[in-house]
Structures are given as structure tokens and as C-alpha cells.
C-alpha positions as CSV (number, residue, x, y, z in Angstrom):
1,X,0.0,0.0,0.0
2,X,2.7,2.5,1.0
3,X,4.3,2.3,-2.4
4,X,1.1,3.2,-4.1
5,X,-0.9,4.3,-5.8
6,X,0.6,2.8,-8.9
7,X,0.2,3.9,-12.6
8,X,-2.9,2.3,-14.1
9,X,-4.4,2.6,-17.6
10,X,-7.9,3.8,-17.9
11,X,-8.8,0.7,-19.8
12,X,-7.5,-1.5,-16.9
13,X,-9.4,0.5,-14.3
14,X,-12.6,0.2,-16.4
15,X,-12.1,-3.6,-16.6
16,X,-11.7,-3.9,-12.8
17,X,-14.8,-1.8,-12.3
18,X,-16.9,-4.1,-14.6
19,X,-15.5,-7.1,-12.8
20,X,-16.8,-5.6,-9.5
21,X,-20.2,-5.1,-11.1
22,X,-20.3,-8.8,-12.1
23,X,-19.4,-9.7,-8.5
24,X,-22.2,-7.5,-7.1
25,X,-24.7,-9.1,-9.5
26,X,-23.6,-12.6,-8.3
27,X,-23.8,-11.6,-4.6
28,X,-27.2,-9.8,-4.6
29,X,-29.0,-11.3,-7.6
30,X,-32.6,-10.0,-8.0
31,X,-32.2,-7.7,-4.9
32,X,-29.7,-5.6,-6.9
33,X,-31.5,-2.4,-8.0
34,X,-28.8,-0.1,-9.6
35,X,-25.1,0.4,-9.7
36,X,-23.6,3.8,-10.4
37,X,-20.1,5.0,-11.1
38,X,-19.2,8.5,-9.9
39,X,-16.1,10.6,-9.7
40,X,-13.5,11.2,-12.4
41,X,-13.9,7.6,-13.7
42,X,-17.6,8.3,-14.5
43,X,-16.8,11.3,-16.8
44,X,-13.6,9.8,-18.1
45,X,-11.4,12.5,-16.7
46,X,-9.6,10.0,-14.4
47,X,-5.8,10.1,-14.4
48,X,-3.4,7.2,-14.0
49,X,-3.5,7.4,-10.2
50,X,-7.3,8.0,-9.7
51,X,-9.7,6.1,-7.5
52,X,-12.8,4.1,-8.5
53,X,-16.0,5.2,-6.7
54,X,-19.3,3.3,-7.0
55,X,-22.6,3.2,-5.2
56,X,-24.9,0.2,-5.2
57,X,-28.6,0.2,-4.3
58,X,-29.9,-3.1,-3.0
59,X,-33.5,-4.0,-2.0
60,X,-32.5,-5.0,1.5
61,X,-33.9,-3.0,4.4
62,X,-31.4,-1.5,6.7
63,X,-28.4,-1.8,4.4
64,X,-26.1,1.1,4.6
65,X,-22.4,0.3,4.5
66,X,-19.3,1.8,2.9
67,X,-16.3,-0.3,1.9
68,X,-12.9,1.1,1.0
69,X,-10.0,-1.1,-0.1
70,X,-6.7,-0.9,-1.8
71,X,-5.2,-3.6,-4.1
72,X,-3.0,-3.8,-7.2
73,X,-5.7,-2.0,-9.1
74,X,-5.7,1.0,-6.8
75,X,-8.2,2.4,-4.3
76,X,-11.9,1.5,-4.5
77,X,-14.8,3.0,-2.6
78,X,-18.1,1.2,-2.6
79,X,-21.3,2.5,-1.0
80,X,-24.0,-0.2,-0.4
81,X,-27.4,1.0,0.7
82,X,-31.1,0.3,0.5
83,X,-33.6,2.6,-1.2
84,X,-34.3,4.6,1.9
85,X,-30.7,5.3,2.6
86,X,-29.9,6.3,-1.0
87,X,-32.7,8.9,-0.9
88,X,-31.3,10.3,2.4
89,X,-27.8,10.6,0.9
90,X,-28.9,12.0,-2.4
91,X,-30.9,14.8,-0.7
92,X,-28.1,15.8,1.7
93,X,-27.2,19.5,1.4
94,X,-24.1,20.7,3.1
95,X,-21.1,22.9,2.3
96,X,-19.6,20.1,0.1
97,X,-22.7,20.0,-2.1
98,X,-21.0,21.8,-5.1
99,X,-18.2,19.3,-5.3
100,X,-20.2,16.1,-4.7
101,X,-21.4,14.7,-8.0
102,X,-22.3,11.3,-6.7
103,X,-25.9,11.6,-7.5
104,X,-25.7,14.2,-10.3
105,X,-23.3,13.1,-12.9
106,X,-23.0,9.4,-12.1
107,X,-22.9,6.8,-14.9
108,X,-25.3,3.9,-14.7
109,X,-23.5,0.5,-14.9
110,X,-26.5,-1.7,-14.0
111,X,-30.2,-1.4,-13.3
112,X,-33.4,0.4,-14.2
113,X,-32.7,3.6,-16.1
114,X,-35.9,5.4,-14.9
115,X,-35.0,4.8,-11.2
116,X,-31.4,5.8,-11.8
117,X,-32.6,9.0,-13.5
118,X,-34.9,9.7,-10.5
119,X,-31.9,9.5,-8.2
120,X,-30.1,12.1,-10.3
121,X,-32.9,14.6,-9.7
122,X,-33.0,14.3,-5.9
123,X,-30.1,16.6,-5.1
124,X,-32.0,19.5,-6.8
125,X,-35.3,18.7,-5.1
126,X,-34.7,20.5,-1.8
127,X,-36.3,23.9,-1.1
128,X,-34.2,27.1,-1.4
129,X,-34.3,27.6,2.3
130,X,-32.2,24.5,2.8
131,X,-29.4,25.8,0.6
132,X,-29.8,29.3,2.1
133,X,-29.1,27.9,5.6
134,X,-26.0,26.2,4.5
135,X,-24.8,29.3,2.8
136,X,-25.4,31.3,6.0
137,X,-23.4,28.7,7.9
138,X,-20.5,29.3,5.6
139,X,-20.7,33.1,6.0
140,X,-20.6,32.6,9.8
141,X,-17.5,30.5,9.3
142,X,-16.0,33.4,7.3
143,X,-16.8,35.7,10.2
144,X,-14.9,33.4,12.6
145,X,-12.0,33.2,10.1
146,X,-11.7,37.0,9.9
147,X,-11.6,37.1,13.7
148,X,-8.7,34.7,13.6
149,X,-7.0,36.8,10.9
150,X,-7.3,40.0,13.0
151,X,-6.1,38.1,16.1
152,X,-3.1,36.9,14.2
153,X,-2.4,40.5,13.0
154,X,-2.7,41.9,16.5
155,X,-0.3,39.3,17.9
156,X,2.0,39.5,14.9
157,X,1.7,35.8,14.3
158,X,1.7,35.3,10.6
159,X,2.4,31.6,10.1
160,X,-1.3,30.8,10.1
161,X,-2.2,33.2,7.3
162,X,-1.5,30.9,4.3
163,X,-3.7,28.2,5.7
164,X,-6.4,30.7,6.4
165,X,-6.3,32.1,2.9
166,X,-6.6,28.7,1.4
167,X,-9.6,27.7,3.6
168,X,-11.4,31.0,3.0
169,X,-11.0,30.7,-0.8
170,X,-12.2,27.1,-0.7
171,X,-15.3,27.9,1.3
172,X,-16.0,31.0,-0.8
173,X,-16.0,28.9,-3.9
174,X,-18.4,26.5,-2.2
175,X,-20.6,29.4,-1.2
176,X,-20.8,30.6,-4.8
177,X,-21.4,27.0,-6.0
178,X,-24.3,26.7,-3.6
179,X,-25.8,29.9,-4.8
180,X,-25.8,28.7,-8.4
181,X,-26.5,25.1,-7.6
182,X,-23.3,24.4,-9.6
183,X,-21.2,21.3,-9.6
184,X,-17.5,21.7,-9.8
185,X,-15.8,19.1,-12.0
186,X,-13.1,18.3,-9.5
187,X,-11.8,19.7,-6.2
188,X,-8.5,20.6,-7.8
189,X,-10.3,22.9,-10.4
190,X,-12.8,24.4,-8.0
191,X,-11.2,27.7,-7.4
192,X,-10.6,28.3,-11.2
193,X,-14.2,27.2,-12.1
194,X,-15.7,29.4,-9.4
195,X,-14.2,32.4,-11.1
196,X,-16.3,31.9,-14.2
197,X,-19.6,31.7,-12.4
198,X,-21.6,34.9,-12.6
199,X,-22.3,37.3,-9.8
200,X,-19.3,36.6,-7.6
201,X,-18.6,38.5,-4.4
202,X,-16.1,41.3,-4.7
203,X,-12.6,40.2,-3.8
204,X,-13.2,36.6,-4.6
205,X,-11.2,36.4,-7.8
206,X,-8.2,38.2,-6.2
207,X,-8.2,35.8,-3.3
208,X,-8.4,32.7,-5.6
209,X,-5.6,34.0,-7.8
210,X,-3.4,34.6,-4.8
211,X,-4.0,31.1,-3.5
212,X,-3.5,29.5,-6.8
213,X,-0.2,31.4,-7.4
214,X,1.1,29.9,-4.1
215,X,2.6,33.3,-3.2
216,X,1.3,33.4,0.4
217,X,4.5,34.5,2.2
218,X,3.6,38.2,2.2
219,X,1.5,38.6,5.4
220,X,0.4,42.1,4.6
221,X,-0.7,41.1,1.1
222,X,-2.6,38.1,2.4
223,X,-4.3,40.2,5.1
224,X,-5.4,42.8,2.6
225,X,-6.8,40.3,0.1
226,X,-8.7,38.4,2.8
227,X,-10.1,41.6,4.3
228,X,-11.3,42.7,0.8
229,X,-12.9,39.3,0.2
230,X,-14.7,39.6,3.5
231,X,-15.9,43.1,2.7
232,X,-17.5,41.7,-0.5
233,X,-19.6,39.1,1.3
234,X,-22.1,41.4,2.9
235,X,-23.3,43.1,-0.3
236,X,-23.3,39.8,-2.1
237,X,-25.4,38.1,0.6
238,X,-27.9,41.0,0.2
239,X,-28.1,40.4,-3.5
240,X,-28.7,36.7,-2.9
241,X,-31.5,37.7,-0.4
242,X,-29.9,35.8,2.4
243,X,-31.3,37.1,5.6
244,X,-28.2,36.6,7.6
245,X,-29.1,39.0,10.4
246,X,-32.4,37.2,11.1
247,X,-30.8,33.8,11.3
248,X,-28.0,35.0,13.6
249,X,-30.2,37.0,16.0
250,X,-29.6,36.6,19.7
251,X,-32.4,34.4,21.0
252,X,-32.1,36.0,24.4
253,X,-33.0,39.4,23.0
254,X,-36.7,38.8,22.8
255,X,-39.5,41.0,24.0
256,X,-41.4,39.6,27.0
257,X,-44.9,40.7,28.1
């Protein structure tokens, strides 16, 4: 394991995936509902060191397991779940939603096409308020991050700033992706792809460009760019009609009769 992952041709990875599909058919027989391939292997952008990621729906109540293994073919992730669990997973909305294509761009390897297509619609079926709440949580995380930035500046402790800049840029990209219900092709391209989405917060592009350049050693520069990015969040949230103030209101400050 610790010498891997090893170089693997896409054709060989595909062959090992199809072999796994046959094994699942043999193991579950008529209980097997669908098998989906997701990740880079699904859209054929996988590289020589990529993983294989699959999900399998089985008509077996209570089934919800994840298996991960490494062999000479590389790393494989397999989710086994029943129909109830797969709906729960497909309708989960959190900060990672814009880079989780498991139930949005998966490739059907086995099973009923109509049911598979139904699963692909579920991530978009949630009301706007669900997405709004996740976006507000990210903004609250930004608030905390800027507090850490200002603490670091007050203490003249600059070693944390590069990490802070990377994290802020990452979650800003996720925030924009949530607003557009967008799916990034891969995590490695997320910052670049976020900069082509419309209606971005002021300061976002400059922060992404700074992080992607890797030039994070200038504490004053990093601080300025982060503060600018934070300044752009408020007006952007208003344009998105996110009622941040209402959600974050102190519950103790209520009128009593």
C-alpha cells in the first residue's frame, strides 16, 4: 500500500470496475437495483492514479455500508445502501454539495434507467431555504475566520495566514457554487471554475488568484486580500436575499410581556 498508488491505464481501471459489477450481481441477484459509477472515472477524466468510486442500491432493508479497499488496481470506494438510505444521501445538502457529484453526474452501470434518472434529480429537489441555511453557515465561518485573521495580526503571528487564505478561498468557492446550484468538475479545479460563475462576491477572484499562485508569504498582502474578500460578502449576501441577520439574531434578546 505505501508504495502506491501505482500507474494504471484507464482501460484496466474500467475492466476492474466491470468485474466488480459482475461480483455484485452474483452476490445480490434480484435484490440488486442499480449500480452507479461516480467521480472522475464516470466522466472519463480520471488520471493514471485516480480512485474508483461506486454506489450500489440493494432491495435489502437496513443496508447502509461503505467499503474502502486498496489492491494492485488502486483504491476503490463502494457504497452499499437500501432505497431509503440512498434517498437520504442524495438529498443531503451541506457545504460540500457543489463538489459532490455522486448523484448528479454518475454513470449507470447496472439497473433500471428510470429509477437511476430519478436518483439524479434528488439533489435538486430541496427547497431554497435548505441551501440558504448552509450558505449562511459558511458566512458565519467566514466571520470566525476573519476574527482569527485579526487576532493573528494583533499578535503579529503570521504563520497561520497561508492556511487561512486557502480555507477562506475554498469555502468562498463552495458558497458561490451553492448559490448557483453548480457542480465543480473536481476539487482541484474548484477555485478556477468558481471564477467563471456569474455574480461573484467582490474580492473573490483576487483571493483565488493569490492562493493558486502559491505566493502566500507576504503577510500584509494576504491580510489585505482576505479583508477585501470579507468586505465583499455582505453586499453579495444581500443580492442573494440571504437574511443573515435574522438567522443569527440573539435568541435572548426577545420581548417579553
